[in-house]
C-alpha positions as CSV (number, residue, x, y, z in Angstrom):
1,M,102.2,85.3,142.6
2,R,101.5,82.1,144.7
3,K,100.0,80.5,141.6
4,L,103.1,81.2,139.5
5,F,105.4,79.7,142.2
6,A,103.2,76.6,142.4
7,A,103.4,76.2,138.6
8,I,107.1,76.4,138.7
9,A,107.4,74.0,141.5
10,A,105.1,71.5,139.6
11,L,107.6,71.6,136.8
12,G,110.4,70.7,139.0
13,L,112.1,74.1,138.7
14,L,111.7,75.3,142.3
15,V,113.5,72.9,144.7
16,V,113.3,73.4,148.5
17,S,114.8,70.9,150.9
18,P,112.2,69.3,153.2
19,G,111.8,71.0,156.5
20,T,113.7,74.1,155.4
21,A,112.6,77.6,154.5
22,Q,114.2,79.8,151.9
23,A,114.1,83.6,152.1
24,A,112.9,85.2,148.9
25,E,115.7,86.9,147.0
26,P,115.1,90.5,146.2
27,A,113.7,91.0,142.8
28,K,116.2,92.0,140.2
29,K,115.8,94.9,137.8
30,V,116.0,93.2,134.4
31,V,115.6,94.6,130.9
32,K,115.2,92.2,128.0
33,V,116.1,93.4,124.5
34,G,115.0,91.5,121.4
35,V,117.3,91.5,118.4
36,T,117.0,89.8,115.0
37,Q,120.7,89.3,114.5
38,S,122.8,86.8,116.4
39,V,126.2,87.3,117.8
40,D,129.0,86.1,115.5
41,S,131.6,85.8,118.2
42,M,132.1,86.8,121.8
43,N,135.8,87.3,120.9
44,P,136.1,91.1,120.1
45,F,139.1,90.4,117.8
46,L,136.9,88.3,115.5
47,A,133.4,89.9,115.7
48,V,132.1,92.2,113.0
49,R,128.3,92.2,113.4
50,L,126.4,95.3,114.6
51,V,124.7,93.5,117.5
52,T,128.1,92.2,118.7
53,G,129.6,95.6,118.5
54,A,126.7,97.0,120.6
55,I,127.3,94.3,123.2
56,Q,131.0,94.9,123.2
57,R,130.5,98.6,124.0
58,L,128.6,97.4,127.1
59,M,131.3,95.0,128.2
60,Y,134.6,96.9,127.4
61,G,136.0,100.4,127.6
62,F,137.5,102.1,124.6
63,L,140.0,105.0,124.5
64,T,137.1,107.4,123.8
65,V,133.3,107.2,123.6
66,P,130.9,109.3,121.6
67,D,129.5,112.1,123.8
68,S,125.9,111.5,124.6
69,K,124.8,114.9,123.4
70,T,127.2,115.8,120.5
71,L,128.5,112.4,119.4
72,Q,132.0,114.0,119.5
73,P,134.8,111.9,121.0
74,S,134.8,112.2,124.8
75,P,136.9,110.5,127.5
76,D,136.4,106.8,128.3
77,L,139.4,104.7,129.5
78,A,141.5,107.6,128.2
79,E,140.7,110.5,130.5
80,S,142.9,112.9,128.5
81,W,145.2,113.0,125.4
82,K,147.5,115.2,123.5
83,T,149.1,115.1,120.1
84,S,152.4,116.3,118.7
85,P,152.4,119.3,116.3
86,D,153.1,117.0,113.3
87,G,150.1,114.8,114.3
88,L,152.3,111.7,114.3
89,T,152.5,111.0,118.1
90,W,149.4,110.7,120.3
91,T,149.7,110.3,124.1
92,F,146.8,109.1,126.1
93,T,146.5,109.1,129.9
94,I,144.6,106.0,131.0
95,R,142.3,106.7,134.0
96,Q,142.7,104.9,137.3
97,A,140.1,102.3,137.1
98,K,139.6,98.5,137.7
99,W,138.8,95.5,135.6
100,S,135.7,93.7,136.7
101,D,137.9,91.1,138.5
102,G,139.5,93.9,140.6
103,Q,142.8,94.2,138.8
104,P,143.9,97.7,137.9
105,I,143.6,99.0,134.3
106,T,146.9,100.3,132.9
107,A,148.2,101.6,129.6
108,D,149.9,98.2,129.2
109,D,146.4,96.7,128.6
110,A,145.8,99.1,125.7
111,A,149.3,98.7,124.3
112,W,148.9,94.9,124.4
113,T,145.6,95.1,122.6
114,F,146.9,97.2,119.8
115,N,150.2,95.3,119.4
116,K,148.3,92.0,119.3
117,M,146.3,93.3,116.4
118,I,149.5,94.7,114.7
119,T,151.4,91.4,115.0
120,D,148.7,88.7,114.8
121,D,146.8,88.5,111.5
122,A,143.9,86.6,113.2
123,A,143.4,89.5,115.6
124,K,143.0,91.9,112.7
125,F,139.7,90.3,111.6
126,G,137.3,92.5,113.5
127,N,139.0,95.9,113.4
128,G,142.2,95.5,111.5
129,P,142.1,98.8,109.5
130,A,142.0,100.7,112.8
131,V,145.6,99.9,113.5
132,A,146.9,99.8,109.9
133,N,148.5,103.3,110.3
134,F,150.1,102.5,113.7
135,A,153.9,102.5,113.6
136,S,154.4,101.6,117.3
137,V,152.5,101.4,120.5
138,T,154.2,101.7,123.9
139,A,153.1,102.0,127.6
140,N,154.6,103.6,130.7
141,G,152.4,103.3,133.7
142,Q,149.1,105.0,132.8
143,E,150.6,106.7,129.7
144,L,150.0,105.2,126.3
145,T,151.9,106.4,123.3
146,I,150.9,105.7,119.7
147,K,153.2,106.7,116.9
148,L,151.6,106.9,113.4
149,K,153.0,106.4,110.0
150,T,151.0,109.4,108.7
151,P,148.6,111.8,110.5
152,Q,145.2,110.3,111.1
153,A,142.2,112.5,111.8
154,S,140.0,109.6,113.1
155,M,142.4,108.7,115.9
156,L,139.9,109.8,118.6
157,D,137.2,107.5,117.1
158,N,139.2,104.3,117.4
159,P,136.7,101.4,117.3
160,V,138.9,98.9,119.2
161,P,137.8,97.7,122.7
162,I,140.7,97.6,125.2
163,M,141.2,94.1,126.5
164,P,142.7,92.9,129.9
165,K,146.2,91.8,129.1
166,H,146.4,89.5,132.2
167,I,143.4,87.5,130.8
168,W,144.0,87.6,127.0
169,E,147.7,87.0,126.9
170,K,147.0,83.5,127.9
171,V,145.1,82.8,124.7
172,K,147.3,80.7,122.4
173,D,145.3,81.0,119.2
174,I,143.0,84.1,118.8
175,S,141.5,82.7,115.6
176,K,140.0,79.7,117.4
177,Y,139.2,81.3,120.8
178,E,135.4,81.6,121.4
179,A,135.8,83.7,124.5
180,D,133.2,81.5,126.2
181,E,134.5,81.6,129.8
182,F,132.1,83.5,132.1
183,P,131.9,85.9,133.8
184,T,133.9,87.9,131.3
185,V,136.5,90.3,132.6
186,G,135.8,93.8,131.2
187,S,135.8,97.5,132.1
188,G,132.4,98.5,130.7
189,P,129.1,99.0,132.6
190,Y,128.2,95.3,132.2
191,K,129.9,92.0,132.2
192,A,128.7,88.9,130.4
193,V,127.8,86.1,132.7
194,E,126.1,83.6,130.3
195,Y,125.9,83.1,126.5
196,K,124.0,80.5,124.5
197,K,124.9,80.6,120.8
198,D,122.0,81.9,118.6
199,Q,119.9,82.2,121.7
200,F,120.9,84.9,124.2
201,V,123.5,86.9,126.1
202,R,123.0,87.6,129.7
203,L,124.8,90.6,131.2
204,E,125.1,91.8,134.8
205,A,125.8,95.3,136.0
206,N,129.5,95.9,136.8
207,P,129.7,97.4,140.3
208,D,133.2,98.6,139.6
209,Y,132.4,100.6,136.5
210,W,134.3,103.8,136.6
211,R,131.3,106.0,135.8
212,G,129.2,104.2,138.4
213,R,127.0,101.1,138.5
214,P,124.1,101.0,135.9
215,K,120.5,101.5,137.3
216,I,119.5,97.9,136.5
217,D,120.9,94.6,137.6
218,E,120.7,92.6,134.4
219,L,120.4,93.1,130.7
220,Q,119.4,90.2,128.5
221,V,119.9,90.3,124.7
222,I,117.5,87.7,123.2
223,F,117.9,86.6,119.5
224,Y,114.8,86.1,117.4
225,D,114.7,84.4,114.0
226,N,112.7,87.2,112.4
227,P,111.1,90.6,113.2
228,A,107.6,89.2,113.2
229,A,108.4,86.8,116.0
230,A,110.1,89.6,117.9
231,I,107.1,91.8,117.6
232,V,104.9,89.0,119.0
233,G,107.5,88.7,121.9
234,L,107.2,92.5,122.6
235,K,103.4,92.4,122.6
236,K,103.3,89.4,124.9
237,G,105.9,90.9,127.3
238,D,108.6,88.3,126.6
239,I,110.9,91.2,125.8
240,D,110.9,94.9,126.8
241,L,112.5,96.6,123.8
242,I,113.1,95.9,120.1
243,G,115.0,98.0,117.6
244,R,116.0,98.2,113.9
245,L,112.4,97.5,112.7
246,N,111.2,97.6,109.2
247,P,108.2,99.9,108.6
248,P,105.5,97.2,108.5
249,D,106.7,95.6,111.7
250,F,106.9,99.1,113.4
251,E,103.4,99.9,112.3
252,A,102.2,96.6,113.7
253,L,102.8,98.1,117.2
254,K,100.1,100.7,116.8
255,G,97.2,100.6,119.2
256,D,99.0,98.9,122.0
257,A,98.7,101.2,125.1
258,N,101.7,99.6,126.8
259,I,104.1,100.1,123.9
260,V,105.9,103.3,123.0
261,Q,106.8,103.6,119.3
262,W,110.2,105.3,118.8
263,N,110.7,107.0,115.5
264,T,113.7,109.2,114.9
265,Q,116.6,109.8,112.5
266,G,118.6,106.7,111.8
267,R,122.3,106.1,111.3
268,R,121.9,104.1,108.1
269,A,121.9,104.8,104.4
270,S,120.3,102.3,101.9
271,Y,121.6,102.3,98.4
272,L,122.1,100.3,95.2
273,Q,125.4,98.7,94.5
274,I,126.3,98.7,90.8
275,N,128.8,96.2,89.3
276,H,130.6,98.8,87.2
277,G,133.4,96.5,86.2
278,A,134.7,94.7,89.3
279,T,138.4,93.9,89.7
280,T,140.6,92.3,92.3
281,T,143.4,94.2,94.1
282,D,145.8,93.3,91.3
283,N,143.3,95.0,88.8
284,K,142.2,91.8,87.2
285,P,138.5,91.6,86.1
286,I,136.3,89.5,88.3
287,G,132.7,88.4,88.2
288,D,130.1,88.5,85.4
289,G,128.7,92.0,85.7
290,H,126.8,93.4,82.6
291,P,129.3,95.4,80.4
292,A,126.8,98.2,80.0
293,L,127.2,99.1,83.7
294,K,130.8,100.1,83.1
295,D,129.4,103.1,81.3
296,V,128.7,106.0,83.7
297,R,126.0,107.2,81.4
298,V,124.0,104.0,81.9
299,R,124.5,104.3,85.7
300,T,123.4,107.9,85.6
301,A,120.3,107.0,83.5
302,L,119.4,104.4,86.1
303,H,119.7,107.1,88.8
304,Y,117.3,109.5,86.9
305,A,114.8,106.7,86.5
306,I,114.3,106.2,90.2
307,D,111.5,108.1,92.1
308,K,113.1,108.2,95.5
309,Q,110.2,110.0,97.1
310,K,107.8,107.3,96.0
311,L,110.1,104.6,97.5
312,V,110.0,106.5,100.8
313,D,106.3,106.9,100.7
314,E,105.3,103.4,99.4
315,V,108.2,101.1,100.3
316,Q,109.3,102.7,103.5
317,N,105.7,103.8,104.5
318,G,107.0,107.4,104.7
319,L,109.4,106.4,107.5
320,A,112.6,107.5,105.7
321,K,114.2,110.5,103.9
322,P,115.1,110.4,100.2
323,A,118.8,110.4,99.6
324,D,120.0,113.1,97.2
325,G,123.7,112.6,97.6
326,S,125.5,111.5,100.7
327,I,126.0,107.9,101.8
328,I,126.4,109.4,105.3
329,P,122.9,110.0,106.8
330,P,121.8,113.5,107.9
331,L,122.1,112.4,111.6
332,Y,125.8,113.4,111.2
333,K,125.3,117.0,110.3
334,D,129.1,117.9,109.9
335,F,129.6,115.3,107.2
336,F,126.3,115.1,105.5
337,W,126.2,116.3,101.9
338,E,123.4,116.9,99.4
339,A,123.6,117.6,95.7
340,S,122.0,120.9,94.5
341,G,121.5,122.8,91.2
342,D,122.3,121.0,87.9
343,E,124.3,118.4,89.8
344,K,121.2,117.0,91.5
345,V,119.7,113.9,90.0
346,T,115.9,114.1,90.1
347,Y,113.3,111.6,88.9
348,D,113.1,112.3,85.1
349,V,112.3,109.4,82.8
350,A,112.6,111.6,79.7
351,K,116.1,112.7,80.7
352,A,117.1,109.1,81.4
353,N,115.8,108.0,78.0
354,K,117.7,110.8,76.3
355,I,121.0,109.9,78.0
356,L,120.7,106.4,76.7
357,D,119.6,107.4,73.3
358,D,122.5,109.8,72.9
359,A,124.9,107.1,74.2
360,G,123.8,104.8,71.4
361,Y,121.8,102.2,73.4
362,K,118.9,101.7,71.0
363,K,115.5,100.0,71.9
364,G,114.6,96.8,70.1
365,P,111.2,95.7,69.0
366,D,110.5,94.4,72.5
367,G,111.3,97.8,74.0
368,I,114.6,96.6,75.6
369,R,117.8,98.4,74.6
370,T,120.9,96.8,73.4
371,M,124.6,97.6,73.6
372,P,125.7,100.1,71.0
373,D,127.2,97.3,68.9
374,G,124.0,95.3,69.2
375,S,125.8,92.5,71.0
376,R,123.7,92.2,74.1
377,K,120.4,93.4,75.6
378,L,120.4,95.7,78.7
379,Q,118.9,93.0,80.9
380,F,120.2,93.3,84.5
381,R,119.9,91.1,87.6
382,F,118.8,92.7,90.9
383,S,120.2,90.8,93.9
384,I,118.2,90.9,97.1
385,H,117.9,88.8,100.2
386,T,115.4,86.0,100.6
387,D,112.4,86.5,102.9
388,T,112.7,90.3,102.8
389,P,109.3,91.7,101.7
390,I,110.6,95.3,101.6
391,E,113.3,94.3,99.2
392,D,110.8,92.5,97.0
393,K,108.6,95.6,97.0
394,L,111.6,97.7,96.0
395,A,112.4,95.3,93.2
396,E,108.9,95.7,91.8
397,Y,109.2,99.5,91.6
398,L,112.7,99.4,90.1
399,T,111.6,96.8,87.5
400,G,108.7,99.0,86.4
401,W,110.8,102.2,86.2
402,F,113.7,100.7,84.4
403,K,111.3,99.2,81.8
404,E,110.2,102.7,81.0
405,I,113.8,103.5,79.9
406,G,114.3,100.3,78.0
407,I,116.1,98.3,80.6
408,G,115.0,94.8,81.8
409,L,115.4,93.9,85.5
410,S,115.0,90.4,86.9
411,T,115.1,89.7,90.7
412,K,117.7,87.3,92.1
413,R,117.0,86.2,95.7
414,L,119.9,85.0,97.7
415,D,120.4,83.8,101.3
416,S,122.7,86.1,103.4
417,T,125.8,84.0,103.0
418,K,125.5,83.8,99.2
419,F,124.5,87.4,98.9
420,T,127.6,88.5,100.9
421,E,129.8,86.3,98.8
422,E,128.5,87.3,95.3
423,T,128.3,91.1,96.1
424,G,131.5,91.4,98.0
425,V,133.9,88.7,96.7
426,T,133.0,87.0,93.5
427,A,131.1,89.9,91.9
428,L,128.5,87.6,90.3
429,F,125.9,90.3,90.2
430,D,124.7,93.4,88.2
431,I,122.8,95.5,90.7
432,A,122.3,94.7,94.4
433,I,120.6,96.2,97.4
434,S,123.1,97.4,100.0
435,G,123.6,99.8,102.9
436,W,125.6,100.6,106.0
437,S,125.2,101.7,109.6
438,V,127.5,104.7,109.9
439,N,129.5,105.7,112.9
440,P,129.9,109.3,114.1
441,D,133.3,109.3,112.3
442,P,132.5,108.1,108.8
443,E,136.0,106.9,107.9
444,E,135.0,103.3,107.9
445,V,132.1,103.6,105.5
446,L,134.2,105.8,103.2
447,G,137.0,103.2,103.4
448,T,134.7,100.4,102.0
449,H,135.0,102.1,98.6
450,L,138.9,102.1,98.5
451,C,141.0,100.1,96.0
452,S,142.5,98.2,98.9
453,R,139.1,96.8,100.0
454,R,138.6,94.8,96.8
455,P,139.1,91.1,97.1
456,T,142.6,89.7,96.5
457,A,143.5,87.5,93.5
458,S,143.0,84.4,95.6
459,G,139.4,85.5,96.4
460,Q,139.9,86.8,100.0
461,G,137.3,89.5,100.7
462,G,138.6,92.9,101.7
463,G,135.4,94.3,102.8
464,T,134.4,96.3,99.7
465,E,131.0,97.8,99.3
466,S,131.3,98.6,95.6
467,F,134.5,97.1,94.1
468,Y,135.3,100.8,93.5
469,C,138.9,101.9,92.7
470,D,139.1,105.5,91.6
471,P,142.4,107.6,91.8
472,Q,140.4,110.8,92.6
473,Y,138.5,109.2,95.4
474,E,141.7,107.6,96.8
475,D,143.5,111.0,96.9
476,L,140.6,112.6,98.7
477,Y,140.6,109.8,101.2
478,L,144.3,110.3,102.0
479,Q,143.7,114.1,102.3
480,Q,140.9,113.7,104.8
481,Q,142.8,111.2,106.8
482,K,145.6,113.7,107.4
483,E,143.5,116.8,107.9
484,L,143.2,117.4,111.7
485,D,141.0,120.5,111.3
486,R,137.5,119.2,111.5
487,P,135.7,121.7,109.2
488,K,138.4,121.3,106.6
489,R,138.2,117.6,106.9
490,A,134.5,117.6,106.5
491,A,134.8,119.6,103.3
492,I,137.1,117.0,101.9
493,I,134.7,114.2,102.9
494,K,131.9,115.9,101.1
495,K,134.0,116.0,98.0
496,M,134.3,112.2,98.3
497,E,130.6,111.8,98.6
498,E,130.1,114.0,95.6
499,R,132.5,111.8,93.6
500,L,130.5,108.7,94.6
501,Y,127.3,110.5,93.6
502,T,128.5,111.6,90.1
503,D,130.4,108.4,89.2
504,A,127.7,106.2,90.7
505,P,129.3,102.9,91.8
506,V,126.5,103.2,94.3
507,I,123.2,105.0,94.1
508,A,121.9,106.2,97.5
509,L,118.1,105.7,97.8
510,Y,117.0,106.8,101.2
511,Y,117.9,107.1,104.9
512,P,115.6,104.8,106.9
513,N,114.3,106.2,110.2
514,D,115.4,104.5,113.4
515,L,112.2,102.5,114.3
516,E,112.0,100.9,117.7
517,G,109.4,99.9,120.3
518,Y,109.5,99.4,124.0
519,R,107.1,98.6,126.8
520,K,106.4,101.6,129.1
521,D,105.0,99.2,131.7
522,R,108.5,97.7,132.0
523,I,110.9,100.6,131.1
524,A,110.6,103.7,133.3
525,G,113.2,105.7,131.5
526,I,115.9,105.4,128.8
527,T,118.1,108.1,127.4
528,P,118.8,108.0,123.6
529,I,122.1,108.8,121.9
530,P,122.3,111.6,121.0
531,E,120.2,112.7,123.9
532,D,118.2,115.0,121.6
533,N,115.8,112.5,119.9
534,G,118.5,109.9,119.1
535,L,118.7,106.1,119.0
536,L,118.0,103.5,121.6
537,Y,119.2,100.1,120.4
538,G,121.9,100.3,117.8
539,G,123.1,103.8,118.6
540,S,126.8,104.6,118.9
541,G,128.0,104.0,122.4
542,Y,126.4,102.4,125.6
543,W,124.5,105.4,126.9
544,P,120.9,104.2,126.4
545,F,121.5,100.9,128.3
546,Y,123.6,102.5,130.9
547,T,120.8,104.9,131.8
548,V,117.8,102.6,131.3
549,D,115.7,101.9,134.4
550,T,112.7,99.7,135.0
551,V,109.2,100.3,136.4
552,T,108.8,99.1,139.9
553,A,105.7,96.9,139.9
554,D,103.7,95.9,143.0
555,G,103.0,92.5,141.4
556,G,99.8,91.5,143.1
557,E,98.9,88.0,143.9
558,D,98.8,86.8,140.3
559,G,101.1,89.4,138.8
560,I,104.8,89.3,138.2
561,S,107.2,91.8,136.6
562,G,109.7,91.1,133.8
563,G,112.4,91.6,136.4
564,E,111.0,89.1,138.8
565,L,110.6,86.5,136.1
566,A,114.2,86.9,135.0
567,G,115.2,86.7,138.6
568,I,113.4,83.4,139.1
569,I,114.9,81.9,135.9
570,G,118.4,83.0,136.8
571,G,118.1,82.2,140.5
572,V,116.8,78.7,140.8
573,A,120.1,76.9,140.1
574,G,121.3,75.7,143.5
575,G,121.0,71.9,142.7
576,A,117.7,72.2,140.7
577,V,117.1,72.7,137.0
578,V,118.2,75.9,135.2
579,V,115.8,77.2,132.6
580,A,117.5,78.5,129.4
581,L,116.0,81.6,127.8
582,G,116.2,79.8,124.6
583,A,113.1,77.8,125.5
584,F,111.1,81.0,125.0
585,V,112.3,82.1,121.6
586,M,113.0,80.7,118.1
587,M,116.5,81.3,116.7
588,R,118.6,80.7,113.7
589,R,122.1,81.9,112.9
590,R,122.2,84.7,110.4
591,Q,125.2,85.6,108.3
592,D,126.5,89.2,108.4
593,V,125.6,91.5,105.5
594,A,126.6,95.1,104.9
595,D,123.8,96.8,106.6
596,E,124.3,94.6,109.7
597,R,127.9,95.8,110.3
598,E,128.8,98.5,112.7
C-alpha cells in the first residue's frame, strides 16, 4: 500500500500541505462496470440507447418497476393504482418519498413529466409512443390521474422516468439540454455525480432512496471501444463486470480463476430484416430493394434455406437457442410463441428449391435464378455492421445456403450510422441483420412493425424495424392494446407473431444467451433479474446493481482493492489534480442500432 501512495505522490496526485497530517478516508465500496456502448444523452427525454436506459433506471423512479422474481409490474414511485371499469381512467397513488435534494416527490412531478412529453415535440424523442394514447394527465397531492383515448393494456409497463418538476421546468429548450449539471436530482438508488462523454458515468448511492440505500457507495460505468478491450480490462481488474458479450469474447474468459462466467437466457432476438417493398407513411415506394423480395414465396424459400441449429452451433458457439417463430425471446414465457406442425419452417433445401421453381424463378446457366419475366437475377445484398466478426461469419453461411437454392448474396458492410439510416429510413438494402432487446411487456418491439413507424415522406425516421404495414397485423395490435385480461392479450400477441412468421418481413434466427463475466474477487454478491437465473447487466430494472456488494479485502502492504483505487481517484481533488477514468480506457462514440435499444 505504501508503495502505491508513494507512486501517486510522485505523479503529483497526492498533495499534503507541509507540516500537516491527513486522516485516511474510509475506503469506498465501488463497483466498475464495463460497457461497449456509450451514453447518447444524459437527458432522459432524448436518450434511446440500451446503456442509457439502464443508467436511467438507477437514477430515476418510474410509476412501476418489473418485479425481481416474476417481471410483472410492481410498485415503484406509484405505491398503488386502480382503473375505471372501461379502462380509460387510471389513478396512481404516488408514495411519500424524497428527491435526492430533499424535496418531496408528488404527483405533480409525474403529471409535469407526462404533459411535457405530450406538449413538447422535443420531449417525445426518447419515449414518445408511451404517451401517444394519453388524453389528459392531472395531479392532486399524491394522486395522479391519467385519462386515455382508448384502453391500454401496457399502462403498468410505462417506460418513462419521472422527473423532478422543480428542476426540469427551468429548462428552456429540451432539445438542446445535455443534463450535464451534477449531482443530478433523482429518486432512484443512485445519483450521477460525474459524466465524461464517451468515457464514463460515475454514480453515488442515494441515501434517501425509498427502498433503502444500496450496499455499495459508488457505481462506475466505463465505456470501452470494443469487447476485446473490455475483456482485457476485466482480466486486468480495471473493471469488475462486463455484460452483453459475443460468444468468442465470453469464451476468452475461460480458465481465469477470479472470473465467473454468467450464461443464461437473454432478452434479445436476432433476425433478418427483409426489404419486402418499403414505403413511407403516405404509402409511396422508397429505397432500392430487390423486387423479388416483395414475393412472400421468395421470402419463405429463404427461410427454408437457413439451418438455424447450425448457426447456433457454429456462429453462436452453441450459446443461443434457434428461433422457430417468435421475435419475443423465451425468457418471457407468457408471450413467447413457437410454430408447430405444417406451419413450422424447417431447414429443407429441396422444399426451398421447389417453392422457387413453382413460382417461376428459373435458374440460369450460372445457377442463379432470374425473375419470372427474366428481367433480373436474384442477386441480393446482405447489410451487416463493420468490424463484427460474428456477422461476417453469419454472412458466409447464408451465402452458401442461398447459393444452393439459386440465389446470390453479397455482403455489404456499413458503419452503425449508415446502417441505421439505410435499414430504417432510406431502405437502401435487400436483407439486413437486425434484432431487439425486448422488455417484459413486448408492446414496443411489436410496435416497431406498425405502419405508423415507417419514415415520413420527408425522410424522418419513425423507428421501423421492417417497413411493415399490414392491415391484419395492425388490427391485432389494436386488439391487444385494449385487452386488459393478460392471458387473452397474450393469445392476441401470439397471433401477431404468427403473422410476422408466415408473412416474413423478418426472419427470426436465434435467441442469444445473456453472456456476462464478473470478478469474484471484487463482487461478493449480485442478484440477477429475474432472480431465478436471470440477467445482470442489461436486465429490466435496477435490481442487480441495487443488490450488488463488494468483497472486503485486507489489502496488505502492496495490495489495493478496486474500491480503494476508485476512492483514491475520486478523493484527491482538494486543490490537487483530479484523475479522469478516461485515462485508463479507450473510447469512441457509437451510434445506436436496433439491437442496442431498450
